[in-house]
Backbone as a ProteinNet text record, in pm:
[ID]
protein_1_A
[PRIMARY]
MDRKLIRFFAKTGFLVVLEFGNIKEMKEYEEKIKNSGLQCEVIPNFNVKFDHADLFMDMRSPECRAQFDLNDWI
[TERTIARY]
14333.9	14497.1	14480.1	14559.1	14572.3	14653.9	14612.5	14695.9	14762	14857.5	14929.9	14963.5	14861	14847.9	14816	14888.7	14868.1	14846	14725.3	14730.3	14736.4	14793.1	14808.3	14809	14786.3	14782.6	14927.6	15003.3	15152.3	15156.7	15233.4	15277.1	15267.7	15331.1	15225.6	15069.3	14986.8	14885.2	14795.9	14892.7	14881	14810.6	14746.6	14700.1	14808.4	14858.7	14928	14922.7	14926.7	14895.2	15023.2	15049.1	15181.9	15143.9	15204.3	15162.2	15304.7	15293	15405.6	15415.4	15508.2	15520.6	15520.7	15570.7	15494.3	15462	15418	15359.5	15452.6	15573.8	15676.1	15698.7	15736	15778.6	15673.7	15511.8	15431.4	15441.5	15418.6	15410.4	15521.1	15663	15750.4	15728.3	15653.3	15626.4	15545.5	15419.3	15287.4	15335.4	15471.1	15501.3	15577.9	15662.3	15713.5	15621.6	15542	15405.6	15318.1	15278.7	15203.8	15349.6	15458.6	15539.1	15544.2	15570.6	15575.3	15426.3	15364.7	15214.7	15137	15120.4	15025.1	14928.7	14844.7	14755.4	14764.1	14747.2	14804.5	14708.7	14662.5	14575.3	14609.3	14548.3	14581.1	14437.7	14426.2	14356.4	14305.9	14179.5	14176.8	14220.8	14194.3	14250	14237.3	14298.6	14281.2	14299	14262.9	14237.8	14273.7	14402.1	14449.3	14336.3	14259	14126.5	14032.6	13980	13885.2	13880.7	14031.3	14014.3	14108.1	14087.9	14166.4	14293.4	14401.2	14536	14605.1	14672.1	14725.5	14895.7	14933.8	15042.3	15040	15032.4	15031.8	15169.2	15250.3	15380.8	15373.4	15428.5	15440.5	15588.4	15578.8	15687.7	15764.2	15697.9	15736.2	15804.3	15812.4	15923	16033.2	16127	16275.9	16298.6	16221.6	16230.1	16143.7	16043.2	15957.5	15981.7	16049.9	16176.5	16259.8	16354	16445.8	16393.7	16289.9	16245.3	16131.1	16082.6	16016	16118.6	16105.7	16195.4	16080.1	16046.9	15939.3	15942	16081.4	16107.9	16081.2	16067	16019.2	15843.5	15778.8	15659.2	15615.2	15686.4	15634.7	15726.2
711.6	650.5	539.8	445.8	300.9	274.2	240.8	201.8	32.9	48.1	-108	-133.5	-194.2	-273.4	-419.9	-464.8	-576.8	-608.3	-697.2	-737	-864	-862.5	-1024.3	-1005.5	-1162.4	-1163.5	-1232.8	-1144.3	-1220.3	-1325.7	-1386.6	-1470.3	-1466.5	-1286.8	-1276.8	-1252.6	-1267.2	-1252.3	-1100.3	-1013.6	-877.6	-856.6	-787.3	-738.9	-640.4	-656	-580.6	-539.3	-381.5	-340.5	-265.8	-327.2	-255.4	-190.5	-77.6	-31.1	15.3	-27.1	-28.6	105.4	136.3	236.7	158.8	29.8	-92.8	-200.3	-219.6	-358.8	-498.1	-447.5	-561.7	-608.6	-489	-503.9	-561.4	-502.3	-583.3	-730.1	-755.1	-937.7	-982.5	-941.3	-999.8	-1016.2	-914	-947.1	-1025.3	-1018.3	-1119.3	-1252.7	-1294.3	-1398.3	-1464.1	-1398.3	-1445.4	-1448.8	-1359.8	-1422.8	-1533.9	-1576.2	-1673.6	-1805.5	-1810.3	-1922	-1964	-1849.3	-1841.8	-1938.1	-1956.2	-2002	-1922.7	-1811.6	-1693.5	-1665.2	-1645.1	-1570.9	-1433	-1413	-1263.9	-1230	-1078	-1041	-913.2	-908.7	-730.3	-688.9	-548.8	-455.5	-377	-300.8	-199.7	-56.4	-65.3	101.8	49.2	131.5	167.2	291.3	328.1	445.1	431.5	478.1	474	547.1	605.1	678.8	600.8	519.4	402.3	283.9	227	71.5	42.7	-62.4	-152.9	-210.1	-199.1	-283.6	-195.2	-344.8	-313	-259.3	-273.7	-196	-156.5	-41.2	-28.6	58.5	21.1	85.9	74.6	248.5	276.4	262.5	162.2	45.4	183.7	297.3	368.9	464	502.3	591.5	520	581.8	507	494.7	551.2	527.6	424.7	419	283.3	194.2	149.5	24.4	10.2	75.3	79.2	20.6	43	-25.6	-92.8	-162.8	-291.6	-389.2	-519	-651	-740.5	-791.1	-897.3	-1010.9	-1071.9	-1194.3	-1180.1	-1051.5	-1061.8	-1082.4	-1099.6	-1093	-1209.4	-1266.7	-1409.6	-1554.6
-14481.1	-14476.4	-14413.5	-14490.4	-14466.1	-14363.1	-14265.5	-14142.7	-14165.6	-14061.4	-14082.7	-13939.3	-13899.9	-13757.6	-13725.1	-13628	-13591	-13437.5	-13401.2	-13252.3	-13211.7	-13114.4	-13073.1	-12947.7	-12842.6	-12676.6	-12666.9	-12639.5	-12603.3	-12482	-12488.4	-12385.6	-12253.7	-12234.8	-12057.8	-12056.3	-12172.5	-12176.9	-12217.8	-12231.4	-12267.8	-12380.2	-12419	-12549.9	-12587.8	-12740.8	-12769.5	-12907.2	-12927.6	-13084.3	-13115.9	-13250.6	-13311	-13449	-13462.5	-13587.1	-13644.5	-13769.5	-13859.4	-14021.8	-14078.2	-14157.4	-14313.2	-14269.7	-14383.7	-14432.5	-14515.1	-14523.9	-14510.5	-14564.8	-14592.7	-14402	-14325.1	-14178.2	-14117.2	-14136.2	-14051.5	-14076.9	-14177.9	-14229.8	-14176.9	-14180.7	-14061.5	-13938.3	-13842.4	-13738.4	-13710.2	-13827.2	-13806.5	-13800.6	-13905.4	-13903.9	-13797	-13723.7	-13625.4	-13519.9	-13506.2	-13377.6	-13409.1	-13514.9	-13550.5	-13557	-13566.6	-13583.5	-13449.2	-13307.2	-13189.2	-13128.5	-13212.2	-13155.2	-13101.1	-13126.5	-13067.7	-13192.2	-13137.3	-13271.9	-13322.1	-13381.8	-13429.7	-13554.1	-13578.6	-13674.6	-13719.3	-13816.6	-13893	-13867.3	-13785	-13772.4	-13867.1	-13916	-13978.5	-13905.6	-13782.7	-13736.1	-13549.9	-13506.8	-13391.5	-13336.5	-13219.6	-13142.1	-12980.3	-12940.3	-12808.6	-12727.5	-12767.2	-12633.5	-12641.6	-12755.6	-12752.3	-12778.2	-12798.7	-12843.7	-12748.3	-12681	-12567.8	-12590.1	-12543.9	-12573.4	-12430.4	-12397.5	-12288.7	-12361.6	-12419.8	-12465.9	-12612.7	-12683.6	-12820.1	-12875.4	-12957.9	-12981.1	-13118.9	-13147.1	-13286.4	-13347.2	-13429.1	-13478.4	-13574.4	-13597.8	-13711.4	-13655.8	-13502.4	-13416	-13391	-13407.1	-13348.1	-13195.8	-13168.1	-12981	-12957	-12991.6	-12985.1	-13009.9	-13143	-13191.9	-13082	-13075.6	-12940.6	-12837.9	-12762.8	-12702.1	-12685.8	-12795.6	-12802.6	-12856.4	-12783.2	-12863.6	-12832.2	-12956.7	-12952.9	-12876	-12898.1	-12840.9	-12666.2	-12630.8	-12472.2	-12454.5	-12591.9	-12594.7	-12651.4	-12696.1	-12774	-12719
[MASK]
++++++++++++++++++++++++++++++++++++++++++++++++++++++++++++++++++++++++++

């Protein structure tokens, strides 16, 4: 399965990982993050049990999407 994941350090210092359902949306978020001056990278995989992130949001979920405001993190 080809996952669409990005990882960045938010302005708060938290490590944030976001998963998307499509490339177009992932690239839009990646561009906004980079344009804010933060480093952002596409990662091939992420496992909540074994990989580190202060916040993981599955942006495919309407509930997660409603709770996550990118502007609060950049």
